[in-house]
C-alpha positions in Angstrom: 0.0 0.0 0.0 1.3 3.5 -0.8 1.8 6.1 1.9 -1.2 8.0 0.6 -3.3 4.8 0.9 -2.1 4.3 4.5 -3.0 7.9 5.4 -6.4 7.7 3.8 -7.0 4.3 5.5 -6.0 5.8 8.8 -8.3 8.8 8.4 -11.1 6.5 7.5 -10.5 4.4 10.6 -10.5 7.6 12.8 -13.8 8.7 11.1 -15.4 5.4 11.7 -14.2 5.2 15.3 -15.7 8.7 16.0 -18.9 7.6 14.4 -19.1 4.6 16.8 -18.7 7.0 19.7 -21.5 9.2 18.3 -23.7 6.2 17.8 -23.2 4.9 21.4 -23.8 8.5 22.7 -27.1 8.5 20.8 -28.5 5.1 21.5 -26.8 4.2 24.8 -25.5 0.7 23.9 -25.1 -1.5 20.9 -23.7 -4.7 19.6 -21.1 -5.2 16.9 -23.8 -6.1 14.4 -25.7 -2.8 15.1 -22.4 -0.9 14.9 -21.5 -2.5 11.6 -24.9 -1.6 10.2 -24.6 2.0 11.3 -21.2 2.3 9.7 -22.0 0.2 6.6 -19.0 -2.0 7.1 -18.3 -5.7 7.7 -18.8 -7.1 11.2 -15.0 -7.9 11.4 -14.1 -4.3 10.7 -16.6 -3.0 13.3 -15.2 -5.5 15.9 -11.6 -4.3 15.3 -12.6 -0.7 15.8 -14.7 -1.4 18.9 -11.8 -3.5 20.4 -9.3 -0.7 19.8 -11.7 1.8 21.5 -12.1 -0.6 24.3 -8.4 -0.9 24.8 -8.3 2.9 25.3 -11.3 2.6 27.7 -13.3 4.9 25.4 -16.0 2.1 25.2 -16.7 -0.8 27.5 -18.7 -4.0 27.5 -22.0 -4.0 29.4 -23.0 -6.8 31.7 -24.7 -8.3 28.7 -21.7 -9.6 26.7 -21.5 -8.4 23.2 -23.1 -5.0 24.0 -20.9 -1.9 24.2 -21.4 1.6 25.7 -19.3 4.7 26.2 -16.4 4.0 28.7 -14.8 5.9 31.6 -12.0 7.1 29.3 -14.5 9.6 27.8 -15.1 11.1 31.2 -11.3 11.5 31.7 -11.0 13.4 28.4 -14.1 15.5 29.1 -12.8 16.2 32.6 -9.5 17.5 31.3 -11.4 19.7 28.8 -13.8 21.0 31.4 -10.9 21.9 33.7 -9.2 23.9 31.0 -12.4 25.6 30.0 -13.0 26.6 33.7 -9.4 27.9 33.9 -9.8 30.1 30.8 -13.2 31.4 31.9 -12.1 32.2 35.4 -8.9 33.8 34.2 -10.2 35.8 31.2 -11.4 39.0 33.1 -8.1 39.0 35.1 -6.1 38.6 31.9 -8.0 41.5 30.3 -7.2 43.7 33.3 -3.6 42.7 33.4 -3.3 43.4 29.6 -4.9 46.8 30.2 -2.6 47.6 33.1 0.6 46.7 31.3 -0.3 47.3 27.7 1.4 44.0 26.8 0.2 40.6 25.7 -1.0 38.2 28.4 -1.0 34.5 27.9 -2.1 31.4 29.8 -0.2 28.1 29.3 -0.5 24.6 30.7 1.9 21.7 30.7 1.3 19.3 27.8 3.7 16.3 28.1 7.2 17.9 27.5 6.1 21.3 26.2 3.9 24.2 27.2 0.5 24.6 25.5 -1.0 28.1 25.1 -4.7 28.1 26.1 -5.6 31.8 25.9 -4.2 35.2 24.9 -5.3 38.8 25.5 -3.4 41.5 23.6 -2.6 44.8 25.4 -2.8 48.3 23.8 0.9 48.3 22.9 0.8 45.0 21.0 0.4 45.8 17.4 -0.9 42.6 15.6 0.7 40.2 18.2 1.5 36.7 17.2 -1.4 34.4 18.2 0.1 31.7 20.4 -3.2 30.0 21.3 -3.1 26.2 20.5 0.7 26.3 20.0 3.2 24.3 21.9 6.4 26.0 23.0 9.6 24.7 24.7 9.6 24.6 28.5 13.3 25.5 29.1 13.4 28.6 26.9 10.3 30.5 28.1 9.0 32.1 31.3 5.8 30.1 31.2 7.8 26.9 30.7 10.0 27.6 33.7 7.0 28.2 35.9 5.3 25.0 34.8 8.6 23.1 35.5 8.7 24.7 38.9 5.5 22.8 39.8 7.2 19.4 39.2 9.2 17.3 41.6 12.7 16.3 40.6 11.7 12.9 39.2 8.9 14.4 37.0 11.4 17.2 36.0 13.8 14.6 34.7 10.9 12.9 32.9 10.0 15.9 30.8 13.5 17.3 30.1 15.0 15.7 27.0 17.7 17.5 24.9 17.6 21.2 25.6 17.6 22.9 22.2 19.4 26.2 21.7 17.2 28.9 20.2 19.5 32.0 20.9 22.9 32.6 22.4 21.3 32.9 25.9 19.0 29.9 25.8 19.7 27.6 28.9 20.9 24.3 27.5 22.6 22.7 30.5 20.2 20.7 32.7 22.1 21.6 35.9 21.7 25.3 35.2 18.0 24.8 34.3 17.5 23.0 37.6 19.0 26.0 39.4 16.8 28.3 37.4 13.7 26.3 38.4 14.7 26.3 42.0 15.0 30.1 41.8 11.5 30.3 40.3 10.1 28.3 43.2 11.7 30.6 45.7 10.8 33.9 44.1 7.4 32.9 42.8 7.9 34.0 39.2 10.1 33.5 36.1 11.7 35.8 33.5 13.0 35.0 30.1 14.9 37.6 28.1 15.8 36.8 24.5 15.9 33.1 25.4 13.3 31.8 22.8 13.9 34.5 20.3 16.0 37.6 20.3 13.9 40.7 21.0 11.3 38.9 23.1 11.0 39.3 26.9 8.4 37.6 29.1 7.7 37.2 32.8 5.3 34.5 34.2 3.8 33.5 37.5 2.1 30.3 38.6 -1.7 29.6 38.8 -2.6 27.0 41.4 -5.6 24.8 41.9 -7.5 24.2 45.2 -4.7 21.9 46.4 -2.0 24.4 45.7 -0.5 22.5 42.7 0.8 24.6 39.8 -1.7 23.8 37.0 -1.0 26.7 34.7 1.2 29.8 34.1 0.2 33.4 33.5 2.6 35.5 31.5 3.2 39.1 30.2 5.3 39.3 27.1 6.5 42.0 24.7 9.5 43.3 22.8 12.7 43.5 24.9 13.2 47.2 23.9 9.9 48.0 25.7 10.1 45.4 28.5 13.4 46.6 29.9 14.7 45.1 33.2 13.4 48.2 35.0 9.9 47.8 33.4 9.8 44.1 34.1 10.4 44.9 37.8 7.3 47.1 37.7 5.2 44.4 35.8 6.1 41.5 38.2 4.0 42.6 41.2 0.9 43.1 38.9 1.6 39.7 37.3 2.0 37.9 40.6 -1.2 39.5 42.0 -3.1 38.5 38.8 -1.9 34.9 39.0 -2.9 34.8 42.7 -6.4 36.2 41.8 -7.0 33.4 39.3 -5.7 30.9 41.8 -8.2 32.2 44.4 -11.0 32.0 41.8 -10.1 28.3 41.3 -10.3 27.7 45.0 -6.7 28.0 46.3 -6.2 29.7 49.6 -8.5 32.0 51.5 -9.3 35.6 50.6 
């Protein structure tokens, strides 16, 4: 089979698997024969798809053997999505205020395996057509958001997410020992700064957002061009940033007001 054929086959399998989930969501439970009829495929194809979904706990067999329903894996995925939506909704007014107060771009990022995933962005008045980071993954070691997210991990988890540290500029931290020192500093001071570490001319500062248990679940950052976010200006931004991250954390149930 050609590569194109493999890709098309893979896409077709994904399409069929999603259709199975939609069918089970609609009718509650179904056997392989019903699933095959809904998809218009042979029973053996339907069985392979259902078995794969079962292995990922997205479907499960009912007490009546041969019948399938949606599995607990769906709840896990939905729970993660709901938590992120709650975070964005609770943080949005705080982000808008921070962007208004600083004039710079405000972002929220979460840990996604070994990178940071940007969930939301609010542009400040000084940001002319800012780059839209939402939905993009960025390196942990070369960004203020990434350093904050790393600061929430214990040493074992830290080792787990740190692979090779790519160099993006002359000042990117590429030594693991130095990065560990940086993460320790972030834990102690409660914020992170990155100047020209991801790209020359970009400065950002970030602070942790915590859940009800006090765990670092996200990072809130202010970023802009280095010529505008000078070290003196960053010093002035940091108290606003830390207060904003604390406000979001309180909204999510951490600490007592």
